[in-house]
C-alpha positions in Angstrom: 34.6 -63.7 37.4 32.3 -66.5 37.0 33.8 -69.8 38.6 31.5 -71.9 37.3 33.2 -74.9 35.8 32.2 -78.5 36.1 34.0 -81.2 36.6 32.3 -84.9 37.1 29.0 -83.3 37.7 29.7 -81.0 40.5 31.0 -77.5 40.6 34.1 -76.7 42.7 32.1 -74.1 45.1 30.5 -77.5 46.3 33.7 -78.2 47.3 35.2 -75.2 48.8 33.5 -72.9 51.2 35.4 -69.7 49.3 33.3 -67.6 47.5 33.8 -64.3 45.1 37.3 -63.2 44.6 38.3 -65.4 47.4 38.0 -68.5 45.3 41.2 -68.5 43.4 40.9 -72.4 41.8 39.0 -72.1 38.6 39.0 -75.4 37.0 40.7 -78.9 38.0 42.2 -80.7 35.3 42.5 -84.4 37.1 42.4 -85.3 40.2 43.0 -89.0 41.9 43.5 -90.4 45.4 46.8 -88.5 46.0 46.8 -85.6 43.9 45.5 -82.9 41.6 46.1 -80.7 38.6 44.1 -77.5 38.8 44.6 -74.3 37.3 43.9 -71.0 39.4 43.3 -67.1 39.0 43.7 -64.4 40.8 40.5 -62.3 40.5 41.6 -58.5 39.4 38.9 -57.7 41.9 40.8 -59.8 44.6 41.3 -57.7 47.8 45.1 -58.1 47.1 45.2 -56.7 44.1 46.9 -53.5 43.5 46.4 -50.7 41.3 49.3 -52.0 39.0 47.1 -55.3 38.4 49.2 -57.8 40.8 48.9 -59.9 44.0 51.5 -60.6 46.7 52.8 -64.0 45.6 51.9 -65.7 49.2 48.5 -66.3 47.8 50.2 -68.9 45.4 50.0 -70.7 48.2 46.4 -70.1 49.6 45.7 -71.2 45.7 47.4 -74.5 46.8 45.6 -75.3 49.7 42.7 -74.7 47.7 43.7 -77.6 45.5 44.4 -79.2 48.8 40.8 -78.7 50.0 39.4 -79.9 46.3 41.5 -83.0 46.8 40.6 -84.2 50.0 37.2 -83.7 49.6 37.0 -85.5 46.1 38.9 -88.5 47.9 36.3 -87.9 51.2 32.9 -88.0 48.6 32.0 -84.7 49.6 29.4 -84.2 47.2 26.5 -83.1 48.5 26.7 -79.5 47.5 28.0 -78.6 51.3 31.7 -77.6 51.6 33.6 -78.2 54.2 35.7 -75.9 56.5 39.5 -77.3 56.7 42.5 -74.8 57.9 45.9 -74.2 56.7 48.1 -75.0 59.7 51.7 -75.4 58.7 54.3 -74.9 55.9 57.5 -76.1 55.2 60.2 -75.8 53.3 58.2 -72.9 51.0 60.0 -71.1 48.0 58.3 -68.3 46.4 59.3 -66.2 43.1 60.2 -62.7 43.4 57.7 -60.1 42.4 54.1 -60.2 42.4 51.6 -62.6 40.6 49.5 -61.2 37.7 45.8 -60.8 38.0 43.7 -62.6 35.7 46.8 -65.0 34.8 46.0 -68.8 34.4 48.2 -70.3 37.0 49.0 -73.8 37.2 48.6 -75.7 40.2 49.8 -79.5 41.2 49.2 -80.9 44.8 49.9 -84.5 46.2 49.3 -85.9 49.4 52.2 -87.1 51.1 50.9 -88.6 54.6 48.0 -88.3 56.2 46.9 -89.2 59.7 43.1 -87.8 60.0 42.3 -84.8 60.6 45.9 -83.7 59.7 47.3 -84.1 56.3 50.3 -83.2 54.7 51.0 -82.0 51.2 53.5 -81.2 48.4 52.8 -78.1 46.3 53.9 -76.1 43.2 52.3 -72.9 41.5 53.7 -72.1 38.1 52.8 -70.6 35.0 55.3 -71.1 31.9 57.7 -68.2 32.8 57.4 -68.6 36.6 57.7 -71.2 39.0 55.3 -69.2 42.1 55.6 -71.5 44.6 57.1 -74.9 46.1 56.5 -76.5 49.4 55.0 -78.4 52.3 51.3 -77.4 53.1 49.8 -79.2 56.5 46.0 -78.8 56.8 43.8 -80.1 59.8 40.1 -80.9 58.8 37.8 -81.2 61.8 35.3 -84.1 61.9 32.5 -82.1 62.4 32.1 -79.0 60.7 32.8 -75.9 62.8 30.1 -73.7 61.1 26.5 -73.4 62.4 24.1 -75.7 60.6 23.3 -75.4 56.6 19.9 -73.7 57.3 21.2 -71.2 59.6 24.2 -70.0 57.0 21.8 -69.2 54.7 19.2 -67.3 56.4 
């Protein structure tokens, strides 16, 4: 599945290090300094999708974390075509729906920055479809000042 959706002149892939089926975020509806509203999808070729076409509901948390990463990149001005590595380091008050996430179904994502003391940040999150609220809670992230990956030239060769 191609995720080449453009918003404001750059691609989501330029803001996130995820590739292939690991890239869950497919469209940004709106983003500002404090919040992002987006759409995600669990691709049918994602390794967590079973033969029944569903995936563990915990992937909704990963989808929200990707939304938080795009929000941080947006606000940091990381639009040079190189994504940065960040880490999901904590979860609080998380509620997950019973059942499994349907593959290839649009999932609504809302993430709001609640607090920040770089390199740490805390976000409220919600992931839902028209029928089900799949995940709610608080995410904590760590974004190192220096990218821990080797320089871009080494990564691409």
